[in-house]
C-alpha positions as CSV (number, residue, x, y, z in Angstrom):
1,X,30.9,-4.0,37.0
2,X,32.0,-4.1,33.4
3,X,29.0,-3.5,31.1
4,X,28.6,-5.6,27.9
5,X,28.2,-3.7,24.6
6,X,24.9,-2.3,23.4
7,X,23.2,-4.1,20.6
8,X,20.4,-2.0,19.2
9,X,17.9,-4.7,18.6
10,X,18.5,-6.3,22.0
11,X,19.0,-3.1,24.1
12,X,16.2,-4.0,26.5
13,X,17.5,-7.6,27.0
14,X,21.0,-6.2,27.7
15,X,19.6,-3.7,30.2
16,X,17.9,-6.4,32.2
17,X,20.8,-8.9,32.0
18,X,23.6,-6.7,33.3
19,X,25.9,-8.8,35.5
20,X,25.1,-8.8,39.2
21,X,27.8,-11.3,40.3
22,X,30.3,-8.9,41.7
23,X,33.9,-8.3,40.5
24,X,36.3,-10.6,38.7
25,X,37.8,-11.8,42.1
26,X,34.6,-13.7,42.9
27,X,35.2,-17.3,44.0
28,X,32.5,-18.3,41.4
29,X,33.6,-18.1,37.8
30,X,31.1,-18.5,34.9
31,X,31.9,-21.2,32.3
32,X,30.0,-22.4,29.2
33,X,26.4,-21.5,28.9
34,X,24.2,-24.1,27.0
35,X,22.5,-22.8,23.9
36,X,19.3,-24.0,22.4
37,X,21.0,-26.6,20.2
38,X,22.9,-28.1,23.2
39,X,19.6,-28.5,25.0
40,X,17.9,-30.0,22.0
41,X,20.6,-32.6,21.6
42,X,20.4,-33.7,25.3
43,X,17.0,-35.5,25.5
44,X,17.4,-36.3,29.3
45,X,18.0,-32.8,30.5
46,X,14.4,-31.7,31.0
47,X,12.7,-28.4,30.1
48,X,15.2,-26.3,31.9
49,X,18.2,-27.9,30.3
50,X,16.6,-27.9,26.9
51,X,16.2,-24.1,26.9
52,X,19.8,-23.8,28.0
53,X,19.1,-21.2,30.7
54,X,21.4,-22.3,33.5
55,X,25.1,-21.9,33.8
56,X,27.6,-24.4,35.2
57,X,29.8,-22.7,37.7
58,X,32.9,-23.8,39.7
59,X,33.9,-23.2,43.3
60,X,37.6,-22.9,44.1
61,X,37.7,-25.9,46.4
62,X,35.0,-27.9,44.8
63,X,32.4,-28.0,42.1
64,X,28.8,-26.7,42.3
65,X,26.4,-28.0,39.5
66,X,24.1,-25.0,39.5
67,X,22.1,-26.5,36.7
68,X,21.4,-29.7,38.6
69,X,20.6,-27.7,41.8
70,X,18.1,-25.5,39.8
71,X,16.4,-28.6,38.5
72,X,15.9,-29.8,42.0
73,X,14.4,-26.5,43.0
74,X,12.2,-26.3,39.9
75,X,9.2,-27.8,41.6
76,X,9.5,-25.7,44.8
77,X,6.5,-23.5,45.5
78,X,7.3,-22.2,49.0
79,X,10.2,-21.6,51.4
80,X,9.6,-25.0,53.1
81,X,10.1,-26.8,49.8
82,X,13.4,-24.9,49.3
83,X,14.5,-25.8,52.9
84,X,14.0,-29.4,52.3
85,X,16.2,-29.4,49.2
86,X,19.0,-27.1,50.5
87,X,19.2,-28.1,54.1
88,X,22.3,-30.3,53.5
89,X,23.9,-27.9,51.0
90,X,25.6,-25.6,53.5
91,X,26.1,-22.0,52.9
92,X,26.4,-21.3,49.2
93,X,27.6,-18.0,47.7
94,X,24.9,-15.5,46.9
95,X,25.9,-15.6,43.3
96,X,24.5,-19.2,43.0
97,X,21.1,-18.0,44.3
98,X,21.0,-15.0,42.0
99,X,21.9,-17.2,39.0
100,X,19.1,-19.7,39.8
101,X,16.6,-16.9,40.3
102,X,17.4,-15.4,37.0
103,X,17.1,-18.8,35.4
104,X,13.7,-19.3,36.9
105,X,12.7,-16.0,35.3
106,X,13.8,-17.1,31.9
107,X,11.9,-20.3,32.4
108,X,8.8,-18.4,33.7
109,X,8.9,-20.2,37.0
110,X,7.8,-17.3,39.2
111,X,6.6,-19.4,42.1
112,X,10.0,-21.2,42.3
113,X,11.8,-17.8,42.2
114,X,9.7,-16.3,44.9
115,X,10.0,-19.5,47.0
116,X,13.8,-19.2,46.9
117,X,13.7,-15.5,47.6
118,X,11.4,-16.1,50.7
119,X,13.7,-18.8,51.9
120,X,16.7,-16.4,51.6
121,X,14.8,-13.8,53.7
122,X,13.9,-16.5,56.3
123,X,17.6,-17.5,56.5
124,X,18.6,-13.8,56.9
125,X,16.5,-13.6,60.1
126,X,18.4,-16.5,61.7
127,X,21.0,-15.6,64.3
128,X,24.5,-15.1,62.9
129,X,23.3,-16.2,59.4
130,X,25.9,-15.5,56.7
131,X,23.0,-15.4,54.1
132,X,21.8,-11.9,53.7
133,X,19.9,-11.0,50.4
134,X,21.8,-8.2,48.8
135,X,21.1,-5.8,45.9
136,X,22.2,-8.4,43.4
137,X,19.5,-10.8,44.7
138,X,16.8,-8.2,44.5
139,X,17.9,-7.1,41.0
140,X,17.9,-10.7,39.9
141,X,14.4,-11.2,41.2
142,X,13.1,-8.1,39.5
143,X,14.7,-9.3,36.3
144,X,13.1,-12.7,36.7
145,X,9.7,-11.1,37.2
146,X,10.2,-9.0,34.1
147,X,11.2,-12.0,32.0
148,X,8.3,-14.0,33.3
149,X,6.0,-11.1,32.6
150,X,4.7,-11.4,36.1
151,X,4.4,-7.9,37.5
152,X,2.1,-8.5,40.5
153,X,5.1,-8.8,42.9
154,X,7.2,-5.9,41.7
155,X,5.8,-3.4,44.2
156,X,6.2,-5.9,47.1
157,X,9.8,-6.5,46.1
158,X,10.7,-2.8,45.9
159,X,9.0,-2.2,49.3
160,X,10.9,-5.1,50.8
161,X,14.2,-3.8,49.4
162,X,13.5,-0.3,50.9
163,X,12.7,-1.9,54.2
164,X,16.1,-3.6,54.1
165,X,17.7,-0.2,53.6
166,X,19.1,-1.2,50.1
167,X,19.4,1.6,47.7
168,X,18.6,0.9,44.0
169,X,21.4,1.1,41.5
170,X,21.4,1.7,37.7
171,X,20.5,-2.0,37.1
172,X,17.5,-1.7,39.4
173,X,16.3,1.4,37.5
174,X,16.9,-0.2,34.1
175,X,15.0,-3.3,35.2
176,X,12.1,-1.3,36.5
177,X,11.9,0.9,33.3
178,X,11.9,-2.3,31.3
179,X,9.0,-3.6,33.4
180,X,7.0,-0.5,32.8
181,X,7.7,-0.7,29.0
182,X,6.2,-4.2,29.0
183,X,3.4,-2.9,31.2
184,X,2.6,-0.2,28.6
185,X,3.4,2.6,31.1
186,X,5.8,4.7,29.1
187,X,5.2,7.8,31.3
188,X,6.6,5.9,34.3
189,X,9.8,5.1,32.2
190,X,10.3,8.8,31.7
191,X,9.6,9.5,35.3
192,X,12.2,7.0,36.6
193,X,14.8,8.2,34.1
194,X,14.4,11.8,35.4
195,X,14.6,10.5,39.0
196,X,18.0,8.7,38.5
197,X,20.2,11.9,38.6
198,X,18.4,13.1,41.7
199,X,19.4,9.8,43.4
200,X,23.0,10.3,42.4
201,X,22.8,7.5,39.8
202,X,24.4,8.0,36.4
203,X,22.3,6.5,33.6
204,X,24.1,3.8,31.6
205,X,23.8,3.4,27.8
206,X,21.1,0.9,28.5
207,X,19.1,3.5,30.4
208,X,19.1,5.8,27.4
209,X,18.2,2.9,25.1
210,X,15.2,2.0,27.2
211,X,13.9,5.5,27.1
212,X,14.3,5.4,23.3
213,X,12.3,2.2,23.3
214,X,9.6,4.0,25.3
215,X,9.4,6.6,22.5
216,X,9.2,3.7,20.0
217,X,6.3,2.1,21.9
218,X,4.5,5.5,21.8
219,X,5.4,5.8,18.1
220,X,6.8,9.2,18.8
221,X,9.7,9.5,16.4
222,X,10.1,13.2,17.1
223,X,10.4,12.6,20.8
224,X,13.1,9.9,20.2
225,X,15.0,12.2,17.9
226,X,14.9,15.1,20.3
227,X,16.0,12.9,23.2
228,X,19.0,11.7,21.2
229,X,20.0,15.2,20.2
230,X,20.0,16.1,23.9
231,X,22.1,13.0,24.7
232,X,24.6,14.0,21.9
233,X,24.9,17.5,23.2
234,X,25.6,16.3,26.7
235,X,28.1,13.7,25.5
236,X,30.0,16.3,23.5
237,X,30.1,18.6,26.5
238,X,31.4,15.8,28.7
239,X,28.3,15.8,30.9
240,X,27.6,12.1,30.4
241,X,29.8,9.1,29.7
242,X,31.3,9.0,33.2
243,X,31.0,6.5,36.0
244,X,29.8,7.2,39.5
245,X,33.3,8.4,40.5
246,X,33.3,11.0,37.7
247,X,35.9,9.1,35.6
248,X,35.6,8.7,31.8
249,X,34.3,5.3,30.8
250,X,36.4,3.8,28.0
251,X,33.5,2.1,26.2
252,X,31.2,5.1,26.0
253,X,32.4,6.2,22.6
254,X,31.4,2.9,21.1
255,X,28.2,2.8,23.0
256,X,27.2,6.3,21.9
257,X,27.7,5.3,18.2
258,X,25.4,2.3,18.9
259,X,22.9,4.7,20.5
260,X,23.0,6.8,17.4
261,X,22.3,3.7,15.2
262,X,19.6,2.7,17.6
263,X,17.9,6.1,17.3
264,X,18.0,5.8,13.5
265,X,16.5,2.4,13.7
266,X,13.7,3.6,16.0
267,X,12.8,6.5,13.7
268,X,12.7,4.1,10.8
269,X,10.4,1.7,12.7
270,X,8.1,4.6,13.7
271,X,7.8,5.8,10.1
272,X,6.9,2.3,9.1
273,X,4.2,2.2,11.7
274,X,2.9,5.6,10.5
275,X,2.8,4.3,6.9
276,X,0.7,1.3,7.8
277,X,-1.6,3.4,10.0
278,X,-5.2,3.8,8.8
279,X,-4.7,7.6,9.0
280,X,-2.8,9.5,6.4
281,X,0.5,10.4,8.1
282,X,2.5,11.0,5.0
283,X,3.3,14.5,5.9
284,X,4.5,13.4,9.3
285,X,6.9,10.9,7.7
286,X,8.3,13.7,5.5
287,X,8.7,16.0,8.4
288,X,10.5,13.4,10.5
289,X,12.9,12.7,7.5
290,X,13.7,16.4,7.4
291,X,14.2,16.6,11.1
292,X,16.6,13.7,10.9
293,X,18.5,15.5,8.2
294,X,18.8,18.5,10.5
295,X,20.1,16.2,13.3
296,X,22.6,14.6,10.9
297,X,21.0,11.2,11.1
298,X,20.4,9.3,7.9
299,X,18.7,6.0,7.5
300,X,20.6,3.7,5.2
301,X,19.8,2.5,1.7
302,X,18.0,-0.6,3.0
303,X,15.8,1.3,5.4
304,X,14.7,3.7,2.6
305,X,13.7,0.7,0.4
306,X,11.8,-0.9,3.3
307,X,9.9,2.3,3.8
308,X,9.0,2.4,0.1
309,X,7.6,-1.2,0.4
310,X,5.5,0.0,3.4
311,X,3.8,2.6,1.0
312,X,0.8,1.0,-0.5
313,X,-1.9,3.7,-0.5
314,X,-2.5,6.5,-3.0
315,X,-1.6,9.2,-0.5
316,X,1.8,7.7,0.0
317,X,3.0,8.8,-3.4
318,X,4.7,12.0,-1.9
319,X,6.6,9.8,0.5
320,X,7.7,7.4,-2.2
321,X,8.8,10.2,-4.4
322,X,11.0,11.6,-1.7
323,X,12.5,8.3,-0.7
324,X,13.2,7.3,-4.3
325,X,15.0,10.6,-4.9
326,X,17.1,10.0,-1.7
327,X,18.1,6.5,-2.8
328,X,19.1,7.8,-6.2
329,X,21.3,10.4,-4.5
330,X,23.1,7.6,-2.7
331,X,25.9,6.8,-5.2
332,X,27.4,3.9,-3.2
333,X,24.7,1.4,-3.9
334,X,22.2,0.7,-6.7
335,X,18.5,0.8,-6.1
336,X,16.6,-2.4,-6.3
337,X,14.6,-3.0,-9.5
338,X,11.8,-4.5,-7.5
339,X,11.6,-1.3,-5.5
340,X,11.5,0.8,-8.7
341,X,8.7,-1.4,-10.0
342,X,6.8,-0.8,-6.8
343,X,7.3,2.9,-7.2
344,X,5.9,2.8,-10.7
345,X,2.9,0.8,-9.5
346,X,2.2,3.2,-6.7
347,X,2.5,6.3,-8.8
348,X,0.0,4.7,-11.2
349,X,-2.3,3.9,-8.3
350,X,-2.1,7.6,-7.3
351,X,-2.7,8.6,-10.9
352,X,0.7,10.2,-11.1
353,X,1.3,8.7,-14.6
354,X,4.1,11.0,-15.7
355,X,6.0,10.5,-12.4
356,X,5.7,6.8,-13.1
357,X,7.0,7.4,-16.6
358,X,10.0,9.3,-15.2
359,X,10.9,6.3,-13.0
360,X,10.8,4.1,-16.1
361,X,13.0,6.6,-18.0
362,X,15.5,6.5,-15.0
363,X,15.6,2.7,-15.4
364,X,16.5,3.2,-19.1
365,X,19.1,5.9,-18.5
366,X,20.6,5.1,-15.0
367,X,19.7,1.5,-14.4
368,X,18.9,-1.1,-13.2
369,X,17.7,-2.4,-16.6
370,X,13.9,-2.7,-16.6
371,X,12.4,-6.1,-16.8
372,X,9.1,-7.4,-18.1
373,X,7.3,-6.3,-14.9
374,X,8.6,-2.7,-15.4
375,X,7.4,-2.8,-19.0
376,X,4.0,-4.2,-18.2
377,X,3.4,-1.7,-15.4
378,X,4.1,1.3,-17.4
379,X,2.1,0.0,-20.4
380,X,-0.8,-0.6,-18.0
381,X,-0.7,3.0,-16.9
382,X,-0.9,4.1,-20.5
383,X,-3.8,1.7,-21.0
384,X,-5.7,3.3,-18.2
385,X,-5.3,6.7,-19.8
386,X,-6.2,5.4,-23.2
387,X,-9.3,3.7,-21.9
388,X,-10.3,7.0,-20.3
389,X,-9.8,8.7,-23.6
390,X,-11.8,6.0,-25.3
391,X,-14.8,6.3,-22.9
392,X,-14.9,10.1,-23.2
393,X,-14.2,10.1,-27.0
394,X,-11.2,12.4,-26.6
395,X,-9.4,11.0,-29.6
396,X,-6.6,13.7,-29.8
397,X,-5.2,12.8,-26.5
398,X,-5.4,9.1,-27.4
399,X,-3.3,9.8,-30.5
400,X,-0.8,11.7,-28.4
401,X,-0.6,9.0,-25.8
402,X,0.1,6.4,-28.5
403,X,2.9,8.6,-29.9
404,X,4.4,9.0,-26.4
405,X,4.4,5.3,-25.9
406,X,6.3,4.7,-29.1
407,X,8.7,7.6,-28.3
408,X,9.6,5.8,-25.1
409,X,10.2,2.5,-26.8
410,X,6.9,1.0,-25.6
411,X,5.0,-1.1,-28.1
412,X,1.2,-0.5,-27.9
413,X,-0.8,-3.6,-27.9
414,X,-4.2,-4.2,-29.5
415,X,-5.9,-2.9,-26.4
416,X,-4.1,0.4,-26.7
417,X,-4.7,0.7,-30.5
418,X,-8.4,-0.2,-30.1
419,X,-8.9,2.4,-27.4
420,X,-7.8,5.1,-29.8
421,X,-9.8,3.6,-32.7
422,X,-13.0,3.6,-30.6
423,X,-12.3,7.2,-29.5
424,X,-12.0,8.3,-33.1
425,X,-15.2,6.4,-34.0
426,X,-17.1,8.1,-31.1
427,X,-15.9,11.5,-32.3
428,X,-16.8,10.6,-35.9
429,X,-13.2,11.2,-36.9
430,X,-13.3,8.9,-39.9
431,X,-9.9,9.9,-41.4
432,X,-8.2,9.7,-38.1
433,X,-9.6,6.2,-37.5
434,X,-8.4,5.0,-40.9
435,X,-4.8,6.3,-40.3
436,X,-4.7,4.8,-36.8
437,X,-5.8,1.4,-38.2
438,X,-3.1,1.6,-40.9
439,X,-0.4,2.5,-38.2
440,X,-1.6,-0.5,-36.1
441,X,-1.1,-2.9,-39.0
442,X,2.2,-1.3,-40.0
443,X,3.5,-1.8,-36.5
444,X,2.8,-5.5,-36.8
445,X,-0.2,-5.6,-34.4
446,X,-3.0,-7.8,-35.7
447,X,-6.4,-6.1,-35.6
448,X,-9.1,-7.7,-33.5
449,X,-12.9,-7.8,-34.0
450,X,-13.0,-4.6,-31.8
451,X,-10.5,-2.9,-34.2
452,X,-12.6,-3.7,-37.2
453,X,-15.8,-2.8,-35.4
454,X,-14.5,0.7,-34.5
455,X,-13.2,1.3,-38.0
456,X,-16.5,0.1,-39.5
457,X,-18.4,2.5,-37.2
458,X,-16.1,5.4,-38.2
459,X,-16.6,4.6,-41.9
460,X,-20.4,4.4,-41.4
461,X,-20.5,7.7,-39.7
462,X,-18.5,9.2,-42.5
463,X,-20.9,7.7,-45.0
464,X,-18.0,5.8,-46.7
465,X,-20.2,2.8,-47.3
466,X,-18.1,1.2,-50.1
467,X,-14.9,1.4,-47.9
468,X,-16.9,-0.1,-45.0
469,X,-17.9,-3.1,-47.2
470,X,-14.3,-3.6,-48.2
471,X,-13.3,-3.7,-44.5
472,X,-16.1,-6.1,-43.7
473,X,-15.0,-8.5,-46.5
474,X,-11.4,-8.2,-45.3
475,X,-12.4,-9.0,-41.8
476,X,-14.3,-12.1,-42.9
477,X,-11.3,-13.1,-45.0
478,X,-9.0,-12.9,-42.0
479,X,-11.2,-15.4,-40.2
480,X,-12.7,-13.1,-37.7
481,X,-16.3,-13.8,-36.7
482,X,-18.5,-10.7,-36.5
483,X,-19.9,-9.8,-33.2
484,X,-23.1,-7.9,-32.3
485,X,-21.4,-4.6,-32.8
486,X,-20.1,-5.4,-36.2
487,X,-23.4,-6.9,-37.4
488,X,-25.2,-3.8,-36.1
489,X,-22.9,-1.4,-38.0
490,X,-23.3,-3.4,-41.3
491,X,-27.1,-3.5,-40.9
492,X,-27.0,0.3,-40.5
493,X,-24.8,0.7,-43.6
494,X,-27.0,-1.4,-45.8
495,X,-30.1,0.4,-44.4
496,X,-28.4,3.7,-45.4
497,X,-27.9,2.2,-48.9
498,X,-31.6,1.2,-48.9
499,X,-30.6,-2.5,-49.4
500,X,-33.2,-3.7,-47.0
501,X,-33.1,-7.3,-48.3
502,X,-29.5,-7.5,-47.1
503,X,-30.5,-5.9,-43.8
504,X,-33.1,-8.6,-43.3
505,X,-30.5,-11.3,-44.2
506,X,-28.1,-9.9,-41.7
507,X,-30.8,-10.0,-39.0
508,X,-31.5,-13.6,-40.0
509,X,-27.8,-14.5,-39.9
510,X,-27.5,-13.0,-36.5
511,X,-30.3,-15.3,-35.2
512,X,-28.7,-18.3,-36.9
513,X,-25.3,-17.8,-35.2
514,X,-27.1,-17.2,-31.8
515,X,-26.4,-13.4,-31.7
516,X,-29.7,-11.9,-30.9
517,X,-30.4,-8.5,-32.4
518,X,-30.8,-5.8,-29.6
519,X,-32.5,-2.5,-29.3
520,X,-29.2,-0.9,-30.4
521,X,-29.3,-2.9,-33.7
522,X,-32.8,-1.7,-34.5
523,X,-32.0,1.8,-33.4
524,X,-29.2,1.9,-35.9
525,X,-31.4,0.7,-38.7
526,X,-34.3,3.1,-37.9
527,X,-31.8,5.9,-37.7
528,X,-30.4,5.1,-41.1
529,X,-34.0,5.0,-42.5
530,X,-34.6,8.4,-40.9
531,X,-31.6,10.0,-42.6
532,X,-33.0,8.8,-45.9
533,X,-36.5,10.1,-45.1
534,X,-37.9,6.6,-45.1
535,X,-40.3,7.0,-42.1
536,X,-42.6,4.2,-43.2
537,X,-39.7,1.7,-43.5
538,X,-38.4,2.8,-40.1
539,X,-41.9,2.2,-38.7
540,X,-41.9,-1.3,-40.1
541,X,-38.7,-2.2,-38.3
542,X,-40.2,-0.7,-35.2
543,X,-43.1,-3.1,-35.5
544,X,-40.6,-6.0,-36.0
545,X,-39.0,-5.1,-32.7
546,X,-42.3,-5.7,-31.0
547,X,-42.7,-9.1,-32.7
548,X,-39.2,-10.0,-31.5
549,X,-40.1,-8.8,-27.9
550,X,-37.4,-6.1,-28.0
551,X,-38.5,-3.2,-25.9
552,X,-37.9,0.3,-27.5
553,X,-36.0,2.9,-25.5
554,X,-35.8,6.7,-25.6
555,X,-33.4,6.6,-28.6
556,X,-35.8,4.4,-30.5
557,X,-38.7,6.8,-30.1
558,X,-36.5,9.8,-30.8
559,X,-35.1,8.6,-34.1
560,X,-38.4,7.1,-35.2
561,X,-40.5,10.2,-34.4
562,X,-38.0,12.4,-36.3
563,X,-38.2,10.0,-39.3
564,X,-42.0,10.0,-39.3
565,X,-42.2,13.8,-38.9
566,X,-39.8,14.4,-41.8
567,X,-41.7,11.9,-43.9
568,X,-45.0,13.7,-43.5
569,X,-46.6,11.5,-40.9
570,X,-47.1,13.9,-38.0
571,X,-50.2,12.1,-36.5
572,X,-48.3,8.8,-36.2
573,X,-45.3,10.7,-34.7
574,X,-47.7,12.3,-32.2
575,X,-49.2,9.0,-31.1
576,X,-45.7,7.5,-30.7
577,X,-44.7,10.4,-28.5
578,X,-47.8,9.9,-26.3
579,X,-47.0,6.2,-26.1
580,X,-43.4,6.9,-25.0
581,X,-44.8,9.3,-22.3
582,X,-47.1,6.6,-21.0
583,X,-44.1,4.2,-20.8
584,X,-42.3,6.7,-18.6
585,X,-39.7,7.5,-21.1
586,X,-38.3,11.1,-21.4
587,X,-37.7,12.0,-25.0
588,X,-35.5,14.7,-26.4
589,X,-36.3,18.3,-27.3
590,X,-35.7,17.5,-30.9
591,X,-38.4,14.8,-31.0
592,X,-40.9,17.2,-29.3
593,X,-40.2,19.9,-31.8
594,X,-40.4,17.5,-34.7
595,X,-43.9,16.5,-33.7
596,X,-45.1,20.1,-33.2
597,X,-43.4,21.5,-36.4
598,X,-44.6,18.6,-38.5
599,X,-48.2,19.0,-37.3
600,X,-48.1,22.7,-38.2
601,X,-46.5,22.0,-41.6
602,X,-49.0,19.3,-42.6
603,X,-52.1,20.8,-40.9
604,X,-52.5,17.9,-38.4
605,X,-54.7,18.6,-35.4
606,X,-53.0,17.5,-32.1
607,X,-53.3,18.4,-28.4
608,X,-49.9,19.8,-27.7
609,X,-50.5,20.0,-24.0
610,X,-50.8,16.2,-24.0
611,X,-47.2,16.0,-24.9
612,X,-46.3,17.7,-21.7
613,X,-43.8,20.6,-21.2
614,X,-41.1,21.0,-23.8
615,X,-38.0,19.2,-22.5
616,X,-34.8,21.3,-21.8
617,X,-32.2,21.3,-24.5
618,X,-29.1,19.1,-23.9
619,X,-25.9,21.2,-23.9
620,X,-23.6,18.9,-25.8
621,X,-20.7,21.5,-25.9
622,X,-20.8,21.8,-22.1
623,X,-20.8,18.1,-21.7
624,X,-17.7,17.8,-24.1
625,X,-15.8,20.4,-22.0
626,X,-16.7,18.5,-18.9
627,X,-15.4,15.3,-20.3
628,X,-12.2,17.0,-21.4
629,X,-11.8,18.5,-17.9
630,X,-12.3,15.2,-16.2
631,X,-9.8,13.5,-18.5
632,X,-7.2,16.2,-17.9
633,X,-7.6,15.8,-14.2
634,X,-7.2,12.0,-14.5
635,X,-4.2,12.2,-16.8
636,X,-2.6,15.0,-14.8
637,X,-2.2,17.2,-17.9
638,X,-3.1,20.9,-18.5
639,X,-6.5,21.7,-19.9
640,X,-4.9,24.2,-22.3
641,X,-2.3,22.4,-24.2
642,X,-0.5,22.8,-27.5
643,X,-3.0,22.8,-30.4
644,X,-3.4,19.5,-32.0
645,X,-1.5,19.0,-35.3
646,X,-3.2,16.6,-37.7
647,X,0.3,15.3,-38.7
648,X,0.4,13.7,-35.2
649,X,-2.1,11.1,-36.5
650,X,0.4,9.8,-39.0
651,X,3.5,9.4,-36.9
652,X,4.9,9.9,-33.4
653,X,6.0,13.4,-32.8
654,X,9.2,13.2,-30.7
655,X,8.9,16.9,-29.7
656,X,5.4,16.4,-28.5
657,X,4.9,15.7,-24.8
658,X,1.4,15.1,-23.5
659,X,2.5,16.6,-20.2
């Protein structure tokens, strides 16, 4: 029998549909087979005809319409039904019956297939009957059971075949292995394959492909690769690729090439399954890629890209990095821009910011040309880092990140500029905040209310009150409406200048525009009063908080107690400390010491034990180092880097690399 060629994606179908109709001298010749479109266009053909599963065949001295005959047998459920239909048909060639049985399998008419098979067995028991079910009939029936996914009769059919003294051939084994694959019994597939040589049966290319499919079902890429290497070694030594007579099969060279492609396809599919697995199998993917390299098997450009698309979790970045490098090494085709964008996205998700930046640089240097998505992705990565720098007040790294963006042709937006401004403000770096604000304006980026608020805060901390007033007026001139933060800063500035009438007007204006003052607002005012040793005024604003139903917090009590203690009011400071304790608030060491020291200095009698134990001191320096360490871990940069040069504030330093 001449075997059809092996198509990798349809290897199992091919294995189960190998011809069983004898040689080319058979009196029955196959003609056109209806396809799905033919069946759809013929509305009167019934379900069988619509699916196009039966062939029209010709007899030398007449014509047999196998399709019509199959339609008549379609409703048969037992041998008697078959006898009623076929009693006047005479003795038909066995190929007609095998064709009908296979058609019943494709149409999932197991009862009809078994009924025809039982009728054939009944006929074979009649005296001098020319009808004797042969191996082709049994193979067709096994194939029908497989296609109908009805495995209950398989053992009975094999037992009956053995009782008839019929020895299985390669088609029988292939069909059984296919059945076991569908039945999720891969171990039986391997067992049958090992049994074939002991029975004197040479495996066909389909046999090897079914074993590979079993490894695919087990998601065992290493097993499939090892199996193929063994096949290749045997093929090169001439141990396989021969028929049962030991002669070289002409089509084995082509079939081996297809088996090689099929193995690559299976390894690729297994790696995809590993990547979507809930477990982290990234190292297994890399190991299989290396083993494929050793075996000389290389997935193509498209397979590499599809594997990259399957990478969606943080731990996949090592796989993506390897696959991306492999694609870049393939000079014949250009990598897809969408794939590059996916790589940039995943590297950012894995917090491998600089690896993502390298991909972007490749787009600029090697192509394909980055698009808006590429730009937005890389800018978003910088935004994440800048936001982290803002939250932790690490302003120097914020400046360096801005410089790096400009160096790579990326234009920082207001969000990025604001992040650095806020970081400078938190760190009380007034001069740095002023220069960053100037750079922002020079770059054509319009400052937002957050920009002005951060600058005002920096100026207030630097006690540059006149400059702060100029910025405030400019902000109003630009049509920006102050927010709670801006109002709070200005109230603090005017309190520092002891212009309390303006402070009161600011509070009134806030209420008018429906921006309610908060505890932060009053804390800022009280703190400014304390710095000017105006404890009594600070206490008045504390009393106003209670009128406005604004609950004080630890900061409120801390700054107020310090203000009263320095203003010579230790008794009032003591009472406020006791009140804070009763409210369950934990005050700072500084507030505790202020009460004790002020009482001693002014001769006030207090019960120190009522204050409770002295609170532990807060280690600000340790906290700062911790924040820097956390940021370096996030940004994937060394903790010990090049000393910061103040000139970096004024312009981008091309030679400076945050990495």
